[in-house]
LODO-488246 format. One line per field, with one value per residue (C-alpha): residue in one letter; x, y, z. Coordinates in nm, 3 decimals, padded with zeros to 5 digits. Each point is the difference from the previous one (the first is absolute). Layout:
r: [A:...]
X: [X:...]
Y: [Y:...]
Z: [Z:...]
//
This chain:
r: [X:X:X:X:X:X:X:X:X:X:X:X:X:X:X:X:X:X:X:X:X:X:X:X:X:X:X:X:X:X:X:X:X:X:X:X:X:X:X:X:X:X:X:X:X:X:X:X:X:X:X:X:X:X:X:X:X:X:X:X:X:X:X:X:X:X:X:X:X:X:X:X:X:X:X:X:X:X:X:X:X:X:X:X:X:X:X:X:X:X:X:X:X:X:X:X:X:X:X:X:X:X:X:X:X:X:X:X:X:X:X:X:X:X:X:X:X:X:X:X:X:X:X:X:X:X:X:X:X:X:X:X:X:X:X:X:X:X:X:X:X:X:X:X:X:X:X:X:X:X:X:X:X:X:X:X:X:X:X:X:X:X:X:X:X:X:X:X:X:X:X:X:X:X:X:X:X:X:X:X:X:X:X:X:X:X:X:X:X:X:X:X:X:X:X:X:X:X:X:X:X:X:X:X:X:X:X:X:X:X:X:X:X:X:X:X:X:X:X:X:X:X:X:X:X:X:X:X:X:X:X:X:X:X:X:X:X:X:X:X:X:X:X:X:X:X:X:X:X:X:X:X:X:X:X:X:X:X:X:X:X:X:X:X:X:X:X:X:X:X:X:X:X:X:X:X:X:X:X:X:X:X:X:X:X:X:X:X:X:X:X:X:X:X:X:X:X:X:X:X:X:X:X:X:X:X:X:X:X:X:X:X:X:X:X:X:X:X:X:X:X:X:X:X:X:X:X:X:X:X:X:X:X:X:X:X:X:X:X:X:X:X:X:X:X:X:X:X:X:X:X:X:X:X:X:X:X:X:X:X:X:X:X:X:X:X:X:X:X:X:X:X:X:X:X:X:X:X:X:X:X:X:X:X:X:X:X:X:X:X:X:X:X:X:X:X:X:X:X:X:X:X:X:X:X:X:X:X:X:X:X:X:X:X:X:X:X:X:X:X:X:X:X:X:X:X:X:X:X:X:X:X:X:X:X:X:X:X]
X: [02.701:00.337:00.318:00.226:00.293:-00.163:-00.106:00.351:00.179:-00.226:-00.150:-00.396:00.104:-00.313:-00.268:-00.336:-00.078:00.231:-00.090:00.237:-00.060:00.324:00.012:00.079:00.066:00.090:-00.125:00.265:00.141:00.052:-00.388:00.048:00.227:-00.355:-00.141:-00.056:-00.222:-00.147:-00.362:-00.072:00.192:-00.080:00.198:-00.243:00.112:00.277:00.144:00.000:-00.112:00.088:00.030:00.244:-00.083:00.095:-00.250:-00.126:00.283:-00.200:-00.201:-00.181:-00.115:-00.391:-00.041:00.183:-00.044:00.192:-00.229:00.102:00.283:00.090:-00.131:-00.181:-00.088:-00.098:00.329:-00.052:00.249:-00.256:-00.230:00.263:-00.033:-00.201:-00.104:-00.066:-00.363:00.011:00.130:00.008:00.112:-00.197:00.078:00.285:-00.027:-00.127:-00.137:00.029:-00.096:00.159:-00.171:00.318:-00.024:-00.268:00.128:-00.247:-00.075:-00.099:-00.260:00.058:00.091:00.020:00.069:-00.158:00.106:00.220:-00.083:-00.136:-00.236:-00.069:00.074:00.079:-00.246:00.214:-00.139:-00.291:00.226:00.097:-00.252:00.083:-00.039:-00.221:00.121:00.042:00.116:00.008:-00.119:00.165:00.104:-00.127:-00.209:-00.270:-00.108:00.062:00.110:-00.302:00.207:-00.017:-00.333:00.159:00.166:-00.267:00.149:00.044:-00.150:00.135:00.036:00.100:-00.023:-00.093:00.133:00.081:-00.138:-00.278:-00.296:-00.231:00.005:-00.015:-00.315:00.250:00.179:-00.321:-00.098:00.335:-00.107:00.254:00.010:-00.107:00.235:00.011:00.102:-00.075:-00.056:00.210:-00.046:-00.165:-00.307:-00.042:-00.357:00.039:-00.002:-00.340:-00.016:-00.031:-00.097:00.225:00.090:00.321:00.224:00.270:00.349:00.039:-00.302:00.231:00.231:00.209:00.102:00.192:00.021:-00.220:00.124:00.141:-00.072:00.075:-00.257:00.033:00.088:-00.296:00.052:-00.239:-00.116:-00.233:-00.244:-00.117:-00.332:-00.132:-00.224:00.048:00.229:00.298:-00.050:00.279:00.029:00.245:00.156:00.126:00.219:00.028:00.323:00.022:00.196:-00.170:-00.022:-00.027:-00.378:-00.043:-00.044:-00.004:-00.240:-00.221:-00.015:-00.091:-00.298:-00.122:00.018:-00.229:-00.255:-00.040:-00.184:-00.129:-00.012:00.016:00.304:00.157:00.238:-00.189:00.146:-00.049:00.104:00.278:00.313:-00.006:00.300:00.295:00.295:00.194:-00.300:-00.040:-00.358:-00.112:-00.319:-00.106:-00.151:-00.167:00.276:-00.023:-00.033:00.354:-00.224:-00.015:00.301:00.083:-00.178:00.302:00.324:00.058:00.117:00.354:00.241:-00.097:-00.366:-00.020:-00.368:-00.096:-00.022:00.227:-00.235:00.154:00.095:-00.287:-00.258:-00.322:-00.353:-00.353:-00.226:-00.194:00.282:00.122:-00.341:-00.041:00.342:-00.134:-00.324:00.151:00.232:-00.253:-00.222:00.272:00.103:-00.370:-00.020:00.327:-00.158:-00.319:00.193:00.177:00.358:00.172:00.249:00.266:00.171:-00.267:00.252:00.035:00.298:-00.221:-00.272:-00.010:-00.154:-00.090:-00.061:-00.354:-00.038:00.015:00.177:00.154:00.085:00.272:00.274:-00.171:00.337:-00.147:-00.340:-00.131:-00.337:-00.171:00.115:-00.319:-00.327:-00.044:00.354:-00.123:-00.167:00.332:00.243:-00.232:00.008:00.356:-00.028:-00.221:00.277:00.241:-00.278:-00.055:00.377:-00.006:-00.327:00.179:00.311:-00.263:-00.223:00.348:00.108:-00.360:-00.058:-00.359:-00.111:00.054:-00.381:-00.081:-00.180:00.265:00.249:-00.207:-00.023:00.381:00.033:-00.271:00.214:00.342:-00.155:00.182:-00.285:00.005:-00.359:-00.123:00.146:-00.257:-00.005:00.123:-00.353:-00.100:00.295:-00.072:-00.382:00.120:00.245:-00.210:-00.284:00.222:00.178:-00.398:-00.067:00.283:-00.054:-00.368:00.071:00.242:-00.214:-00.314]
Y: [02.490:-00.166:00.032:-00.283:00.115:-00.020:-00.374:-00.090:00.166:-00.228:00.341:-00.169:-00.340:-00.087:00.205:-00.139:00.191:00.077:00.256:00.049:00.200:00.076:-00.104:-00.358:-00.247:-00.258:-00.160:00.139:-00.336:00.212:-00.006:-00.369:00.118:00.131:-00.345:-00.027:00.299:00.090:-00.018:00.279:00.025:00.311:-00.008:00.223:00.249:-00.171:-00.194:-00.342:-00.276:-00.308:-00.111:-00.233:-00.390:-00.001:00.287:-00.270:00.094:00.305:-00.247:00.278:00.183:00.061:00.276:00.077:00.298:00.003:00.215:00.258:-00.234:-00.206:-00.330:-00.195:-00.324:-00.029:-00.145:-00.354:00.006:00.206:-00.301:-00.158:00.275:-00.162:00.307:00.214:00.127:00.337:-00.003:00.335:-00.007:00.332:00.161:-00.247:-00.176:-00.338:-00.233:-00.332:-00.124:-00.341:-00.215:-00.050:00.413:-00.061:-00.047:-00.211:00.272:00.267:00.256:00.299:-00.019:00.348:-00.045:00.312:00.150:-00.263:-00.216:-00.318:-00.199:-00.293:-00.146:-00.339:-00.252:-00.007:00.311:-00.189:-00.152:00.336:-00.068:00.296:00.236:00.317:00.245:-00.024:00.307:-00.049:00.324:00.112:-00.332:-00.235:-00.238:-00.207:-00.190:-00.100:-00.347:-00.218:-00.109:00.357:-00.122:-00.182:00.309:00.031:00.270:00.247:00.330:00.267:-00.069:00.258:-00.131:00.358:00.090:-00.361:-00.199:-00.184:-00.093:-00.106:-00.052:-00.378:-00.056:-00.214:00.339:00.194:-00.282:-00.008:00.049:00.269:00.212:00.367:00.229:-00.078:00.247:-00.126:00.308:00.061:-00.354:-00.112:-00.122:00.352:00.177:00.300:00.311:00.159:00.329:00.278:00.379:00.194:00.367:00.076:00.259:00.208:-00.036:00.396:00.023:-00.156:00.160:-00.274:00.039:-00.241:-00.349:-00.215:-00.373:-00.273:-00.307:-00.257:00.069:00.404:00.324:00.229:00.341:00.283:00.263:00.279:-00.046:00.310:-00.099:00.223:00.281:-00.135:00.043:-00.206:-00.356:-00.199:-00.357:-00.255:-00.102:-00.363:-00.051:-00.394:-00.143:-00.241:-00.312:-00.314:00.012:-00.301:00.011:00.080:00.267:00.396:00.025:-00.287:00.165:00.353:-00.188:-00.148:00.365:00.117:-00.296:-00.019:00.339:00.206:-00.163:00.168:-00.236:00.034:00.322:00.185:00.055:00.338:-00.069:-00.128:00.191:-00.005:00.176:-00.060:00.148:-00.342:-00.190:-00.194:-00.116:00.228:00.053:00.296:-00.133:00.174:00.097:-00.191:00.180:-00.062:-00.140:-00.309:-00.236:-00.365:-00.251:-00.227:-00.062:-00.304:-00.340:-00.014:-00.284:-00.200:00.049:-00.077:00.073:00.160:00.379:00.157:00.235:00.272:-00.145:00.056:00.113:-00.038:00.116:00.061:-00.252:00.241:00.117:-00.330:-00.113:00.348:-00.110:-00.327:00.112:00.264:-00.240:-00.286:00.274:00.091:-00.351:-00.077:00.317:-00.141:-00.333:00.146:00.142:-00.320:00.046:-00.141:00.263:-00.291:00.158:00.046:00.082:00.263:00.140:00.123:00.147:00.350:00.092:00.252:-00.070:00.071:-00.315:00.194:-00.198:-00.014:-00.308:00.076:-00.183:-00.139:-00.178:-00.337:00.058:-00.184:-00.087:-00.320:-00.209:-00.224:00.043:-00.361:00.091:00.310:-00.144:-00.190:00.306:00.225:-00.259:-00.040:00.378:-00.077:-00.206:00.298:00.210:-00.249:00.005:00.380:-00.013:-00.224:00.211:00.303:-00.212:-00.116:00.374:00.118:-00.276:-00.133:-00.290:-00.320:-00.092:00.316:-00.093:00.215:-00.285:-00.262:00.212:00.014:-00.375:-00.048:00.261:-00.198:-00.358:-00.251:-00.075:00.284:00.003:-00.019:00.348:00.282:00.253:00.350:00.144:-00.247:00.099:00.357:-00.014:-00.231:00.233:00.304:-00.155:-00.112:00.353:00.158:-00.248:00.092:00.378:-00.058:-00.195:00.281:00.272:-00.176]
Z: [07.443:00.063:-00.185:-00.161:00.191:00.341:-00.107:-00.142:00.312:00.274:00.143:-00.065:00.184:00.209:-00.214:-00.074:-00.285:-00.298:-00.273:-00.293:-00.308:-00.182:-00.357:00.106:-00.270:00.200:00.360:00.243:00.179:00.327:00.045:00.142:00.266:00.133:-00.016:00.383:00.036:-00.356:-00.022:-00.255:-00.339:-00.229:-00.301:-00.210:-00.271:-00.144:-00.260:00.111:-00.245:00.234:00.340:00.175:00.002:00.360:00.112:00.250:00.200:00.113:00.214:00.210:-00.308:-00.005:-00.242:-00.326:-00.230:-00.327:-00.190:-00.303:-00.115:-00.303:00.071:-00.292:00.229:00.364:00.127:00.122:00.278:00.201:00.051:00.197:00.284:00.237:00.205:-00.288:00.009:-00.188:-00.371:-00.181:-00.383:-00.131:-00.325:-00.141:-00.307:00.145:-00.281:00.168:00.378:00.058:00.232:00.205:00.075:00.238:00.393:00.224:00.228:-00.270:00.102:-00.214:-00.374:-00.181:-00.362:-00.134:-00.341:-00.151:-00.312:00.141:-00.231:00.240:00.358:00.079:00.156:00.314:00.102:00.151:00.238:00.206:00.269:00.189:-00.307:00.094:-00.246:-00.372:-00.207:-00.372:-00.166:-00.304:-00.164:-00.290:00.178:-00.243:00.293:00.373:00.069:00.170:00.282:00.139:00.147:00.249:00.166:00.244:00.186:-00.291:00.104:-00.257:-00.400:-00.207:-00.380:-00.175:-00.323:-00.152:-00.282:00.183:-00.195:00.313:00.361:00.098:00.232:00.236:00.076:00.085:00.242:00.199:00.357:00.123:-00.299:00.088:-00.222:-00.360:-00.297:-00.339:-00.221:-00.317:-00.149:-00.332:00.236:00.118:-00.151:-00.200:00.242:-00.012:-00.128:00.225:-00.052:00.229:-00.017:-00.194:00.205:-00.163:00.136:-00.031:00.257:00.284:00.180:00.181:00.371:00.274:-00.092:00.248:-00.101:-00.247:-00.012:-00.286:-00.255:00.040:00.154:00.182:00.025:00.172:-00.266:-00.068:-00.270:-00.148:-00.146:-00.283:00.180:00.343:00.325:00.006:00.167:00.191:-00.167:-00.004:-00.321:-00.074:-00.309:-00.072:-00.081:-00.301:00.127:00.168:00.372:00.231:-00.025:-00.349:-00.269:00.101:-00.301:00.125:00.370:-00.171:-00.205:00.335:00.171:-00.276:-00.021:00.381:-00.023:00.305:00.345:00.348:00.091:-00.326:-00.091:-00.237:-00.359:-00.139:-00.344:-00.222:-00.174:-00.342:-00.144:00.286:-00.137:-00.011:-00.129:00.350:00.139:00.283:00.219:00.167:00.371:00.299:00.268:00.292:00.330:00.207:00.298:-00.192:00.077:-00.112:00.206:00.004:-00.170:-00.277:00.107:00.133:-00.124:00.299:-00.004:-00.393:-00.083:00.345:00.032:00.293:00.221:00.221:00.329:00.242:-00.223:00.164:-00.164:00.147:-00.117:-00.164:-00.209:-00.074:-00.137:-00.211:-00.154:-00.062:-00.138:-00.227:-00.139:-00.048:-00.168:-00.243:-00.108:-00.068:-00.228:-00.198:-00.005:-00.157:-00.274:-00.093:00.186:00.275:00.191:00.013:00.306:00.303:00.259:00.291:-00.154:-00.282:00.232:00.109:00.323:00.248:00.397:-00.075:-00.243:-00.314:-00.262:-00.351:-00.210:-00.247:-00.195:-00.289:-00.135:00.025:-00.110:-00.263:-00.212:00.012:-00.316:-00.017:00.169:00.112:00.216:00.153:00.337:00.051:-00.079:00.255:00.275:-00.024:00.078:00.297:00.141:-00.036:00.177:00.270:00.097:00.042:00.179:00.244:00.026:00.087:00.257:00.167:00.072:00.134:00.254:-00.128:00.212:-00.139:-00.036:-00.193:-00.334:-00.181:00.066:-00.123:-00.319:-00.009:00.026:-00.300:-00.186:00.027:-00.024:-00.248:-00.203:-00.210:-00.130:00.364:00.039:00.007:-00.262:00.083:-00.037:00.257:00.208:-00.048:00.125:00.279:00.149:-00.056:00.204:00.286:00.013:00.020:00.266:00.230:-00.067:00.082:00.325:00.099:-00.038:00.144]
//
């Protein structure tokens, strides 16, 4: 984090990224002194409510974050920033998005957790748009013009006031990651018979991790009449995340049930001392690690894999087959995962894998739309499959490459179901193992 003093005294001359969070109520004009070099401007965590009309003077600025401020309108001045590609105004009080606020090179627009009830038809003119984050607003409909955004791959519209998903949305050729839970269109969550675990039976240990939806800690579960069992406890937060509602995430975990490639839910905590929702989960072997990191500002919608990662063919196909099986299982339970990415997959060198993070999961709103929703997720799987195949040197003519191409094709209903993908990958893996052992 930079200081206002360093900015004002010229010590930051030539920097490409500026991060200022120091209670600002006005835009520091000294930022314009960085116009020759500045590409990333982060003013999140201040008390700003406006930006200067001449913001376009930052002619090299590609990325602008102004989250956690006091804006009630997306500033029209940002639309004049010709190089601006990524805009983040999460957790303000924005009600209005003027057409003039959309820059010509826009790739990623993040307006999570605001008060927006409508979007301009001009959004459809954003031909480069790949990522649109709108969870936690008041939208009742999406502009029909959005159908023209043929490069849109990731859309978060959970926790709004949407009463239906337009068919044109489900036919968009590049869409792969969709979160739509927590809207009036969502069906009632099925009743699930799950074990109620008393808080007093848990002895909390070290913190294992914390995400937008909750905190995970290791614990010992003293089951009545049995030896203590090492488990993980996830205590959910109450506020909206970029994907949706943490409570919807918990419901999806419960409905998903038991599958070899899903983290098992042992029970639900019924009496958390602060009244929070919480689950007791299987403790994952520390040998499992994340397959990749989340997308970067540059990659936008593509995961970042460890440099030089190479996989054995069998390992890559086992991971692909396991995740295909888990995804088909979710579809059979009337839901999509919504965030089928390598960064949400834990794996071991032997090819064992687990699919986690149900933050974007959602239940099918209408039976007649289920097939399209599931085939949108088929495209997400196809992108993942391609990333795995690129790292295991599978010959270009291998039938699995043909399957990958089918999964990502533009015509949504021509993609295979995940149940079909599961069968084809299992058969391919068996053939390769048989040929190797013969």
